[in-house]
N, C-alpha and C positions, 0 to 999 in steps of 0.2 A: 349371468346369461351368456351362452355360447355365441360365437360370431354369427353362425348361421341363423340362430333364433333372433339375434338383434337385427340383422339385415332383413329377415322376413317380416319382423314387426314394423320396421321403418317403411318398407315398401307397402305394407298393408295400411299403415296410418296415412300414407300419402297417395292412395289409389284414387281418391275422388277429385283430385285437382293438383295443380302445382303451386307451391308457395312461391313468393316473389324471388327468394334466393335461388330456387331451382330454375325459375324462368330466366333469371339473369345469367346463370351458368349455361343454359341452353342456347341463348340468343346473343350473349355478349354485350347487351345494352345495360347501362347502370340503372339501379332501382329508382334513383331520383328522376332520371329521364323518363322512365316508364310512367311514374306517377304524374309527371308534368304533362305527358301526352294524354293520359287518362282525363285530366282536368280540362285540357285545352281542346282535344280532338275527340274525346269519347272512346279512345282505343289505346291500349287494351281495356276491356271492360270485365273486371273480375266479379265473381260472386263471393258471398261471405260464407265461410265454413261455420261449423258448430261453435267454435270459439271466437267467431267474429273476424278471423283472419281472412285476408284476400286469398282466393284460390283462382288460378288461371287455367283455361282450357289448353290442352296440349296442341290443339289446332292453331293457337296463337303463335306458336314457335315459328312455323314456316313463314307466316306473314311478317313477323318481326325480323327474321333473317333477311328477307327481301328488302325490308325497309332499311336495314343496316347497310346492305349492298348498295342501294340507291343513294343513301347519304354519302357513302364512301366515294361515289362517282360525282359528287358535287351538287346533287339535287337538294332542295330545301325541305325541312320537316313538314312545312305546311302543304307541300305538294304530295308527299309520299305517305305520311302517316294515315290520312283518311282514305287512301287508295286501297282498292281490293287487290288480292294477290294477282289476278289477271292483269289489272291495270299496272301494277308494279312491274310485272314481267315486261310489259310493253314499254314502260319508261326506261327500264334497265337496258333493253335492247339485246344485241348479239353478245355472245360470250367474249370476254377479253382474253388476250394472250396469257395474261397472268393466271387465269383459271384453267389453262390447258396443262394436264399432267405431263405432256411431252416436254414442257419447258421447266418443269420443277427441279430437275437435276442441276440446272444452272443456278437456281436460287440456293439450293442446298450446298453446292460447291463453294458459294460465297459465305456460308454460315449466316445467311440473312434471316434471322428468326422472325421479325415482324413481317418481312416480305413473304415468307413461307406460310405463316399463319394467315395472312390476308389471302393468299392464293387458295388455301384450303377452304376458307370461309366463302370465297367467291364461287368456287366449284360446288360447294354444298348448297349454296343458295340457288344456283342455276339448275342443279340436277335433282335435288331432293336426296334424302338420306340413303335410301336403298340403292339408287343408281350411283350415287357418290361412292358408296363402298365397293360395289361390284365393277363399276365402269371407270372409276378414277383411282381409288386407293389400291385395289388389288393389282391392276397392271403397273401402277407406279412402284409398288413394293417389289414386284418381280424385276423391273428395270433397275431399281436401286440395288438389289442383290447382284444383278449381273454387272453393274458398274463397279461395285466393290470387288467382285471376283476378277475382273479384267484390269483393275488398276486405275480406272477413270476417277474414282473417289477413294478417299482413305477411310479407315474404320471410324475415325472420329466424326466424319461427315455422315456416315451411315447411321451411327448412333444418334447424332443430332436430328436427322430426319425422322428416324423411328420414334424418338421421344416426342417430337412435335405431332406426328400423326396419332400416336397413342393419346396424347392430351386432347387433341381435337375430337377424336371419336368418343372418348369417355365423357367429355363435356357435353356431348350431344345425347348419348343414349342414357346416361345415368338418371337425369331428371324424368325420363320416360319409362323407367324400369318397373314401376308399380302397376297395379291393375288387378282386376278380378281374375279368379281362376288359380290353378296350381302353377307355381313358378317353374322355371328351368334353372337348374344349378349349373354353373360354369366354373371349370377349374382346369389346372394342368397337374399332371402326376409328379411324384417326387423327382427332383433333379431337373425338371423342365422350367427354366427361368424365363422363357419367352412367352408373353401372353398377348402379343399384338394380334395374332390370328383370332384369339378368343375375344378381343375387343371388337373385331369385325363381325364375329358371330353375334355378339351382344347387340351391335347396331342394327343388324339385319332383323333379329328377333323382335326388337321393340317396334320396328315398322309394321310388324304383323300383330301388334298388341299383346305380345307374350311377356308376362312379368318375369323378372330375373332375380336370382340370388348369385351375385358374382363373387367368387371366392379367390380368383386370381391364380398366381403361379406357385409351383413348388409346394403342393399340399401333401402332407402325409396321407397314406391310404386310410388310416383310422379316422382322420378328420373328414375326408371325403365321405366315408361311410356314415359318420355321425350326422353330417349335414343332410344326407339323403333321408336318414331315419327321422330327423327332426322336421324337415320341411315337406316330406311326401311329394316330391316334385313331379311334374309331368315327364321330365326326362333329366338325365345327367349328361352334360356335354363336356367332353374332354378333347384336348388338342395336343399334338406332338409335332415338333419340327424334325427335319431329316437327321439332326444330330442325336436325337434321343429316341427315335422311332422303335428300334429293336428292344431297347430296355423298357420303353413304355408298354409295349405289347405284353411283356412278361408281367409287369406290374398290374396291368389291367386284368390279365387272366387270374391273378391272385385276388384282385378286388371283387370280381364279379360274384363269386359264391357268398360273399359277406353282405351283399346288398339285399334289401327287402325284396321278396319275390315279386315279379312283375315290373321291376324298375327298368324303364327303357334307357339304354345307354347309346349315345351317339359319339362317334370317334372321328375326328377330322384333322386336317393339317397334312403337310408334306411327309411327315413321318408316320402317319397312321397306316396300320396294316390290318388286313382282314382278320377277324376273330369271331369264333362262333358265339352267338348270343348278343352281338354288338352290331349296330347299324353303322356302316362305314359311309361317311359323307363325302360325296364326290365334288362338292363345290357349294357356293353360296346360293345358287338357284335351286339346288336340291334341298338346301336348308329351308328356303322360303316355301317350297311345296310341302315339306314336312310340317312347318308351322301352321299352314292353312288347313291341314287335315284334322279331323276330329281327334281330340286328346283321348288316349287310352287310359283305362283305370289301372290302379296299383293296388294289389292285394295286401292285406295286413300280414306282417311276418308271423310265422308260427312260433 
């Protein structure tokens, strides 16, 4: 079975709810703790799937992240687990300095992994995923790149931060990537090793309920074409950095005629250039508007 078919099948099998492992990945709370809370406080309250396994609603994730935030601030489980999301926000109170992206460079400069992970989690719990990506991660990454360019941080610190952000985003969006409807395929073109922008796209799309097939970085053109043929996606989303933009445009021009007729292609990132037959994404807000629009059909290849 090809990678695209395997991923599409996995997402289809998990579209009706989250298994406990996926929920743990999304909220960072151990499975044993979740089961204890279920017995003691009645939350989370899973339903049973066809095979008798616990399946959790995706709506539980935000509440569990707020609970984790409250516990990290010293509140007791008995206070916070039974509380509603609005009550939890009231208990948590105002944002902490640690959750402010303006202060993250200081944490990165110290190579404080646990501290940076905590800062990301706090900002995510306070802002929600969509605002976290556009209002915190995007400006932080711009500042991170500027700090590296002007010598305020070294390349090892930039890599350290990028890796942590990527892990945070993927841990959030991947458990939510299934669902009904045709998926969106995400990839980068040959030679493009950076997929952090693609991770941000994935996080935004899942907030709009769009199922995903994430293929990652540096895909051969033939593999991208096969994934589109096999999954019949709503769209193919590709990204390019400023380092590969010109080459990527040529590769994309070669790829387009080989795709099934009617395939919608979205191209984004700092290196993305206008190309006939391709929708150039101007930013994450434009991506959200596209995701909310009715999906277009894809015709069968001749």
